[in-house]
C-alpha atoms as a printed R data frame, in Angstrom:
    type eleno elety resid chain resno      x      y       z
1   ATOM     1    CA   MET     A     1 48.158 52.421 143.167
2   ATOM     2    CA   SER     A     2 51.892 52.452 142.441
3   ATOM     3    CA   VAL     A     3 52.161 56.129 143.521
4   ATOM     4    CA   PHE     A     4 50.439 55.259 146.785
5   ATOM     5    CA   THR     A     5 52.810 52.312 147.311
6   ATOM     6    CA   VAL     A     6 55.892 54.455 146.726
7   ATOM     7    CA   LEU     A     7 54.702 57.237 149.047
8   ATOM     8    CA   PHE     A     8 53.559 54.769 151.683
9   ATOM     9    CA   SER     A     9 56.911 52.949 151.623
10  ATOM    10    CA   VAL     A    10 58.752 56.255 152.159
11  ATOM    11    CA   VAL     A    11 56.525 57.053 155.141
12  ATOM    12    CA   VAL     A    12 57.048 53.558 156.591
13  ATOM    13    CA   PHE     A    13 60.805 53.918 156.090
14  ATOM    14    CA   MET     A    14 60.771 57.249 157.966
15  ATOM    15    CA   LEU     A    15 58.677 55.804 160.785
16  ATOM    16    CA   ALA     A    16 61.042 52.849 161.089
17  ATOM    17    CA   GLY     A    17 63.896 55.347 161.213
18  ATOM    18    CA   LEU     A    18 62.236 57.257 164.020
19  ATOM    19    CA   LEU     A    19 61.662 54.067 165.983
20  ATOM    20    CA   VAL     A    20 65.066 52.461 165.488
21  ATOM    21    CA   ASP     A    21 67.236 55.565 165.357
22  ATOM    22    CA   GLY     A    22 65.214 57.359 168.027
23  ATOM    23    CA   GLY     A    23 65.689 54.357 170.289
24  ATOM    24    CA   ALA     A    24 69.418 54.391 169.578
25  ATOM    25    CA   ALA     A    25 69.588 58.083 170.480
26  ATOM    26    CA   ILE     A    26 67.712 57.550 173.742
27  ATOM    27    CA   ASN     A    27 69.937 54.576 174.557
28  ATOM    28    CA   ALA     A    28 73.056 56.673 173.919
29  ATOM    29    CA   ARG     A    29 71.770 59.436 176.211
30  ATOM    30    CA   LEU     A    30 71.003 56.978 179.009
31  ATOM    31    CA   ARG     A    31 74.378 55.284 178.569
32  ATOM    32    CA   ALA     A    32 76.169 58.648 178.744
33  ATOM    33    CA   ALA     A    33 74.318 59.536 181.951
34  ATOM    34    CA   ASP     A    34 75.114 56.133 183.490
35  ATOM    35    CA   ILE     A    35 78.818 56.318 182.643
36  ATOM    36    CA   ALA     A    36 79.020 59.910 183.907
37  ATOM    37    CA   GLU     A    37 77.407 58.893 187.194
38  ATOM    38    CA   GLN     A    38 79.800 56.000 187.721
39  ATOM    39    CA   ALA     A    39 82.815 58.140 186.773
40  ATOM    40    CA   ALA     A    40 81.744 60.880 189.193
41  ATOM    41    CA   ARG     A    41 81.417 58.309 191.973
42  ATOM    42    CA   ALA     A    42 84.856 56.908 191.158
43  ATOM    43    CA   GLY     A    43 86.331 60.408 191.247
44  ATOM    44    CA   ALA     A    44 84.582 61.152 194.551
45  ATOM    45    CA   ASP     A    45 86.404 58.182 196.103
46  ATOM    46    CA   LYS     A    46 89.670 60.124 195.865
47  ATOM    47    CA   ILE     A    47 89.454 61.918 199.210
48  ATOM    48    CA   ASP     A    48 92.210 63.781 201.028
49  ATOM    49    CA   VAL     A    49 92.834 61.329 203.885
50  ATOM    50    CA   ASP     A    50 95.340 63.565 205.702
51  ATOM    51    CA   HIS     A    51 92.855 66.457 205.774
52  ATOM    52    CA   LEU     A    52 90.113 64.113 206.958
53  ATOM    53    CA   ARG     A    53 92.225 62.837 209.842
54  ATOM    54    CA   ALA     A    54 93.364 66.321 210.851
55  ATOM    55    CA   THR     A    55 90.019 68.132 210.682
56  ATOM    56    CA   GLY     A    56 87.288 65.504 210.416
57  ATOM    57    CA   GLU     A    57 86.083 67.174 207.196
58  ATOM    58    CA   THR     A    58 86.005 65.418 203.847
59  ATOM    59    CA   ARG     A    59 87.382 67.009 200.726
60  ATOM    60    CA   LEU     A    60 88.666 65.665 197.454
61  ATOM    61    CA   LEU     A    61 92.248 65.554 196.302
62  ATOM    62    CA   ASP     A    62 93.372 67.922 193.556
63  ATOM    63    CA   GLN     A    63 91.493 68.017 190.272
64  ATOM    64    CA   GLY     A    64 94.203 66.123 188.388
65  ATOM    65    CA   GLN     A    65 94.000 63.019 190.578
66  ATOM    66    CA   VAL     A    66 90.210 63.051 190.833
67  ATOM    67    CA   CYS     A    67 89.713 63.496 187.086
68  ATOM    68    CA   ALA     A    68 92.351 60.872 186.301
69  ATOM    69    CA   ARG     A    69 90.337 58.330 188.285
70  ATOM    70    CA   ALA     A    70 87.118 59.348 186.544
71  ATOM    71    CA   GLU     A    71 88.856 59.096 183.155
72  ATOM    72    CA   GLU     A    72 90.052 55.561 184.005
73  ATOM    73    CA   LEU     A    73 86.463 54.475 184.463
74  ATOM    74    CA   ILE     A    74 85.328 56.179 181.253
75  ATOM    75    CA   THR     A    75 88.148 54.514 179.318
76  ATOM    76    CA   ALA     A    76 87.242 51.130 180.819
77  ATOM    77    CA   GLN     A    77 83.778 51.422 179.259
78  ATOM    78    CA   GLY     A    78 85.324 50.642 175.897
79  ATOM    79    CA   GLY     A    79 85.631 52.539 172.652
80  ATOM    80    CA   ASP     A    80 82.515 52.660 170.478
81  ATOM    81    CA   GLY     A    81 82.095 56.401 170.756
82  ATOM    82    CA   VAL     A    82 82.436 56.876 174.516
83  ATOM    83    CA   GLY     A    83 84.541 59.865 175.492
84  ATOM    84    CA   SER     A    84 85.122 62.260 178.332
85  ATOM    85    CA   ALA     A    85 83.656 65.727 177.813
86  ATOM    86    CA   SER     A    86 84.519 67.505 181.061
87  ATOM    87    CA   CYS     A    87 85.659 67.001 184.632
88  ATOM    88    CA   GLU     A    88 85.677 69.664 187.317
89  ATOM    89    CA   VAL     A    89 86.185 69.656 191.053
90  ATOM    90    CA   GLY     A    90 84.244 72.390 192.794
91  ATOM    91    CA   GLY     A    91 82.400 73.328 195.919
92  ATOM    92    CA   ASP     A    92 85.530 73.798 198.070
93  ATOM    93    CA   GLN     A    93 86.924 70.460 196.844
94  ATOM    94    CA   ALA     A    94 83.719 68.699 197.919
95  ATOM    95    CA   VAL     A    95 82.078 67.761 194.605
96  ATOM    96    CA   VAL     A    96 83.266 66.365 191.278
97  ATOM    97    CA   THR     A    97 81.214 66.905 188.126
98  ATOM    98    CA   VAL     A    98 81.886 64.664 185.129
99  ATOM    99    CA   GLY     A    99 80.516 64.988 181.606
100 ATOM   100    CA   VAL     A   100 80.549 62.134 179.093
101 ATOM   101    CA   ASN     A   101 79.763 62.013 175.370
102 ATOM   102    CA   VAL     A   102 78.451 58.882 173.666
103 ATOM   103    CA   ALA     A   103 78.256 58.853 169.878
104 ATOM   104    CA   TRP     A   104 75.392 57.192 168.052
105 ATOM   105    CA   ARG     A   105 74.905 56.657 164.354
106 ATOM   106    CA   ALA     A   106 71.611 56.658 162.507
107 ATOM   107    CA   PHE     A   107 70.776 53.565 160.491
108 ATOM   108    CA   PHE     A   108 67.538 54.311 158.665
109 ATOM   109    CA   LEU     A   109 67.683 58.098 158.845
110 ATOM   110    CA   GLY     A   110 71.285 57.984 157.585
111 ATOM   111    CA   ALA     A   111 69.858 57.244 154.158
112 ATOM   112    CA   LEU     A   112 68.023 60.569 154.366
113 ATOM   113    CA   GLY     A   113 71.140 62.522 155.308
114 ATOM   114    CA   PHE     A   114 70.845 62.506 159.104
115 ATOM   115    CA   GLN     A   115 73.937 60.656 160.317
116 ATOM   116    CA   GLY     A   116 73.425 60.791 164.097
117 ATOM   117    CA   GLY     A   117 75.400 62.665 166.717
118 ATOM   118    CA   ASP     A   118 76.687 62.740 170.262
119 ATOM   119    CA   MET     A   119 74.619 62.491 173.414
120 ATOM   120    CA   ARG     A   120 75.957 64.076 176.588
121 ATOM   121    CA   GLY     A   121 75.456 62.953 180.146
122 ATOM   122    CA   GLU     A   122 76.612 64.798 183.246
123 ATOM   123    CA   ALA     A   123 76.653 63.819 186.895
124 ATOM   124    CA   SER     A   124 78.051 65.096 190.187
125 ATOM   125    CA   ALA     A   125 79.179 63.226 193.268
126 ATOM   126    CA   GLY     A   126 80.977 63.954 196.487
127 ATOM   127    CA   PRO     A   127 82.267 62.114 199.515
128 ATOM   128    CA   GLU     A   128 80.062 61.786 202.545
129 ATOM   129    CA   ALA     A   129 81.434 61.573 206.087
130 ATOM   130    CA   ARG     A   130 79.502 59.778 208.779
């Protein structure tokens, strides 16, 4: 009976780890995607107003200004493992793509040697003229 109890407690511990730590991993992935989406939208707000007035076409400012705005939003999300992974302006200055990493740490599975990792989210956005 004691062997069964020991083995059963290990299995229950692993299942609890999958539930708790798996949920933390999914939450980190969703948070990374959400932050990336908001950062891409913030970057897409940086349009070239002079070009818009002259031609009626929307395009983004240079990559430095667009990515700086996206980075401001990522930084505003607070520390706890949130970091910028990438930022690119493409599509003839019409789209910004932002990647974000969110770190998560395993609680139960950390006892078994699996410490967690980073989840990445990526999103694109661009200005729309009406």
